[in-house]
C-alpha positions in Angstrom: -38.7 2.5 -10.7 -36.6 5.4 -10.3 -38.5 8.2 -8.2 -40.3 10.9 -10.4 -38.8 13.4 -8.0 -35.4 12.2 -8.8 -36.0 12.6 -12.4 -37.4 16.1 -11.7 -34.3 17.1 -10.0 -32.0 15.7 -13.0 -33.9 18.1 -14.9 -33.8 21.0 -12.7 -29.9 20.2 -12.6 -29.7 20.4 -16.2 -31.0 23.6 -16.8 -29.5 25.3 -13.2 -25.9 24.4 -14.2 -26.3 25.9 -17.7 -27.5 29.0 -16.0 -25.0 29.1 -13.5 -22.2 28.6 -16.3 -23.7 31.5 -17.9 -23.0 33.6 -14.8 -19.5 32.5 -15.0 -18.9 33.6 -18.2 -20.5 36.9 -17.5 -18.7 37.9 -14.5 -15.3 38.9 -15.9 -16.8 41.0 -18.7 -18.9 42.8 -16.4 -15.9 44.5 -15.2 -13.9 44.8 -18.3 -14.4 48.5 -18.7 -13.0 49.1 -14.8 -10.0 50.8 -14.6 -9.0 47.9 -11.7 -10.1 45.1 -14.0 -7.0 43.0 -14.3 -7.2 43.2 -10.1 -10.9 42.4 -9.9 -10.1 39.2 -12.4 -7.0 38.2 -10.2 -9.4 38.3 -7.0 -12.4 36.2 -8.8 -9.7 33.9 -9.8 -8.3 33.3 -6.3 -12.1 32.9 -5.1 -12.5 30.7 -7.7 -9.5 28.6 -6.8 -10.5 28.6 -3.3 -13.9 26.8 -4.2 -12.2 24.2 -6.6 -9.9 22.9 -3.7 -12.6 22.7 -1.2 -15.0 20.8 -3.6 -11.9 18.5 -4.6 -10.6 17.9 -1.1 -14.0 18.2 1.2 -16.6 16.9 -0.9 -15.3 14.7 -3.9 -12.6 12.9 -2.3 -14.4 11.4 0.9 -16.9 10.2 -1.1 -14.8 8.2 -3.7 -13.4 4.5 -4.0 -16.2 2.8 -1.9 -16.9 0.4 -4.5 -13.9 0.4 -6.3 -11.7 -0.1 -3.7 -13.3 -2.7 -2.4 -13.2 -4.7 -5.4 -9.6 -5.0 -5.5 -9.1 -5.8 -1.5 -9.3 -2.4 -0.2 -6.5 -1.3 -2.1 -6.5 2.8 -2.4 -6.7 2.3 -6.4 -9.2 5.5 -6.4 -6.4 7.7 -5.1 -4.1 6.6 -7.8 -6.7 7.9 -10.5 -7.0 11.0 -8.9 -3.4 11.3 -8.9 -3.7 10.6 -12.9 -6.1 13.3 -13.2 -4.0 15.9 -11.2 -0.8 15.0 -13.5 -3.0 14.8 -16.5 -4.2 18.4 -15.8 -0.8 19.8 -14.6 0.7 18.5 -17.9 -1.8 20.0 -20.2 -1.4 23.5 -18.5 2.6 23.6 -18.5 2.4 22.2 -22.3 0.2 24.9 -23.0 2.1 27.6 -21.4 1.4 31.3 -20.4 2.0 34.6 -21.5 0.5 37.0 -19.2 1.9 39.9 -20.4 -0.1 42.4 -18.3 2.0 41.2 -15.3 5.0 41.4 -16.5 4.8 45.1 -17.8 4.1 46.4 -14.3 6.7 49.0 -13.1 7.9 50.0 -16.7 7.6 53.6 -15.5 9.1 53.7 -12.3 12.4 52.0 -14.0 12.3 54.8 -16.4 12.2 57.4 -13.7 14.7 55.8 -11.6 17.1 55.9 -14.7 16.8 59.1 -15.3 16.8 61.3 -12.0 20.0 62.7 -12.8 18.4 65.0 -15.4 16.8 68.2 -14.9 12.9 68.7 -14.3 12.4 69.4 -17.9 14.6 67.1 -19.6 13.3 64.1 -17.7 9.6 65.3 -18.5 10.4 65.7 -22.5 12.2 62.3 -22.3 9.5 60.9 -20.7 6.8 62.1 -22.9 8.8 61.1 -25.9 9.5 57.8 -24.6 5.7 57.4 -23.7 4.8 58.3 -27.2 7.2 55.8 -29.1 6.1 53.4 -26.5 2.4 53.7 -27.3 3.3 53.4 -30.8 5.3 50.5 -30.4 2.7 48.8 -28.2 0.1 49.2 -30.9 2.1 47.7 -33.7 3.2 44.9 -31.4 -0.6 44.3 -30.3 -1.6 44.0 -33.9 1.3 41.7 -34.7 1.3 39.7 -31.6 0.1 36.5 -32.4 -2.4 35.3 -29.7 -1.2 31.9 -27.4 -4.2 29.7 -28.1 -2.2 26.8 -26.6 -2.6 27.7 -22.9 -6.2 28.4 -23.5 -7.0 25.1 -25.5 -5.0 23.4 -23.0 -7.1 24.6 -20.2 -10.0 23.5 -21.7 -9.4 20.1 -22.3 -8.7 19.9 -18.8 -11.7 21.7 -17.6 -13.9 19.5 -20.2 -12.2 16.2 -19.0 -13.2 17.3 -15.2 -16.9 18.7 -16.3 -17.6 15.0 -18.4 -16.4 13.5 -15.4 -18.5 15.3 -13.1 -21.3 15.2 -15.4 -21.2 11.5 -15.5 -21.0 11.3 -11.8 -24.4 13.2 -11.3 -26.2 11.4 -13.9 -25.5 8.1 -12.3 -27.1 9.3 -9.1 -30.3 7.3 -8.8 -31.6 8.5 -5.7 -32.8 12.1 -4.2 -30.3 12.5 -1.7 -27.5 11.6 -3.7 -28.3 13.9 -6.7 -29.0 16.3 -4.4 -25.6 16.6 -2.8 -23.8 16.0 -6.2 -26.0 19.0 -7.7 -25.0 21.3 -4.9 -21.3 20.6 -5.3 -21.6 21.4 -9.0 -23.8 24.3 -8.8 -21.6 25.9 -6.0 -18.7 25.6 -8.3 -19.7 25.7 -12.0 -19.3 29.5 -12.2 -15.6 29.2 -11.2 -14.7 27.1 -14.1 -16.1 29.4 -16.3 -14.5 32.4 -14.6 -11.1 30.7 -15.1 -11.4 29.9 -18.5 -12.6 33.4 -19.7 -10.1 35.0 -17.7 -7.5 33.1 -19.3 -8.7 33.8 -22.7 -9.1 37.5 -22.0 -5.6 37.6 -20.8 -4.4 36.1 -23.9 -5.9 38.4 -25.8 -9.1 36.7 -27.5 -11.7 38.7 -28.7 -15.4 38.1 -27.2 -16.6 36.0 -30.1 -13.4 33.9 -30.2 -13.5 33.3 -26.4 -17.2 32.2 -26.8 -15.5 29.3 -28.9 -13.9 28.0 -25.9 -16.5 29.3 -23.0 -20.0 27.6 -24.9 -18.6 23.9 -25.1 -17.4 24.3 -21.5 -20.8 25.7 -20.1 -22.7 22.7 -22.0 -20.2 19.9 -21.1 -21.6 19.1 -17.7 -25.3 19.3 -18.3 -25.2 17.2 -21.7 -22.5 14.4 -20.1 -25.2 14.4 -17.0 -28.4 14.2 -19.0 -26.9 11.3 -21.2 -25.6 9.3 -18.1 -29.1 9.6 -16.4 -31.0 8.7 -19.4 -29.1 5.6 -20.3 -29.4 4.5 -16.8 -33.3 5.5 -16.7 -34.0 3.5 -20.0 -31.8 0.5 -19.2 -32.2 -0.3 -15.8 -35.4 1.4 -14.9 -34.7 1.2 -11.1 -33.2 3.3 -8.7 -30.4 0.5 -8.0 -27.3 1.1 -9.8 -25.2 -2.0 -11.5 -21.8 -2.4 -10.2 -20.6 -2.0 -13.6 -22.2 2.0 -13.3 -20.8 2.2 -9.7 -17.4 1.5 -10.4 -17.4 3.8 -13.3 -18.6 6.7 -11.1 -16.2 6.1 -8.6 -13.6 6.0 -11.3 -14.9 9.5 -12.9 -15.2 11.0 -9.3 -11.6 10.4 -8.3 -10.3 11.5 -11.6 -12.5 14.9 -11.6 -10.9 15.3 -8.0 -7.5 15.2 -9.4 -8.0 17.7 -12.1 -9.5 20.2 -9.8 -6.4 20.1 -7.4 -4.3 20.4 -10.6 -6.3 23.5 -11.7 -6.4 25.3 -8.1 -2.4 24.9 -7.8 -1.4 25.7 -11.9 -3.9 28.1 -12.8 -4.8 29.9 -9.7 -2.0 29.6 -7.0 0.9 29.5 -9.6 -0.4 32.5 -11.8 -1.8 34.6 -9.0 0.2 34.3 -6.1 3.8 35.2 -7.8 7.0 37.2 -6.5 5.6 40.4 -8.2 2.6 40.7 -5.8 3.2 43.4 -2.8 2.7 41.7 0.1 -0.3 43.3 1.1 -1.8 42.1 -2.5 -0.4 38.9 -1.7 -2.5 38.8 2.0 -5.5 39.9 0.1 -5.3 37.2 -2.5 -4.6 34.5 0.1 -7.7 35.8 2.4 -9.8 35.7 -1.0 -8.6 32.6 -1.8 -9.4 31.1 1.8 -13.1 33.0 1.6 -14.2 30.6 -1.6 -12.9 27.6 0.4 -14.7 28.5 3.5 -17.7 28.6 1.3 -17.3 24.9 0.5 -16.8 24.5 4.1 -19.7 26.0 5.6 -21.7 23.7 3.4 -19.9 20.8 4.4 -20.3 21.7 8.1 -24.0 22.3 7.3 -24.4 18.9 6.1 -22.6 17.3 9.1 -24.7 19.2 11.5 -28.1 18.4 9.7 -26.9 14.6 10.2 -26.4 14.8 14.1 
C-alpha cells in the first residue's frame, strides 16, 4: 500500500501550491500604487525567470528520461520532448505578441526638450505645457479606445497551463515520500513565479483586476487539480508504492516537456522582454543580478540536497 505519510504529503502539497499561487497573484498588485511599479514588476519578473531557469535546468532535466530513454535503447528521446516543449512555448508567445507600451514611451519629454532648445525659456515652457495638455487628452482618449492585446495574455496562459498540468501529473505520480517531497518543493519554490509572470503580462496589456483574475485563477488551480487527480488514479488503481511501467514513461514525458516550457518562458517572457536595448547599463546590470539571484535560490537548494546525501 502507498504510505499514509505520502498521502498526507500529497494533500498538503495540494493546498500549499494553491496558497503560494495566490501569493504570486497578489505580489504585483501590492505594488500597483507605487510610483516605481513598472520597475518593481520588471525586477520581480527577472527574479521569477531565474527561478524558472534553475528549476528546469538543475532540478527537472537531470531527473528525466531514466525509464523512457532505456525503452528506446538509451536514445535521448527525453531531450527531443524537452525541445518540443521549448518550441511550442516560444511559438505560443510569438503568436500572441506583445504591446508593452510603457516601455516604448520612455524619453518622450526628453525628445521634446531637445527639439525646442532654441526657444526662449518662456516659449519653451508654454510649448511644453500646451503639448502636455494635448498629450494628456490624447492619451486618455487613446486609452479608452485602444483594444487590449488579449492575444499575448492567452498565449502565455496556454503555455503555462501546459507546463502546470505536466508538473501536476508528475507530482501526482510520485508514490514514495522522498520523490513526492522533492517534486513538491521544486514546484512550491517556483509556483509563485508563474503567477507573477502571468499577472504582470495582464497588467501591462491593460487588463482590469477582474479580467486578469479570469486568467490567473485557472492557472493557480491547474497544478493542484492535475496533481491530486493523477495521485488518486494511481492510489485507487494500483494501491501500491510501485508505479507501473506505463506511468513511469508518462511521468518522464511530462517532466521533459515541462522543462522545455520553462526554458521557453525564461527566454521569451523574461530575458527578451526585460533585458532590451532600452535599458540603461545600470538597470541592465541590476536586472541580470536579480535574475541570477533567482537562479541562485534554486541552486542553493540543489547544493543542500547534494551535501545532505554525502
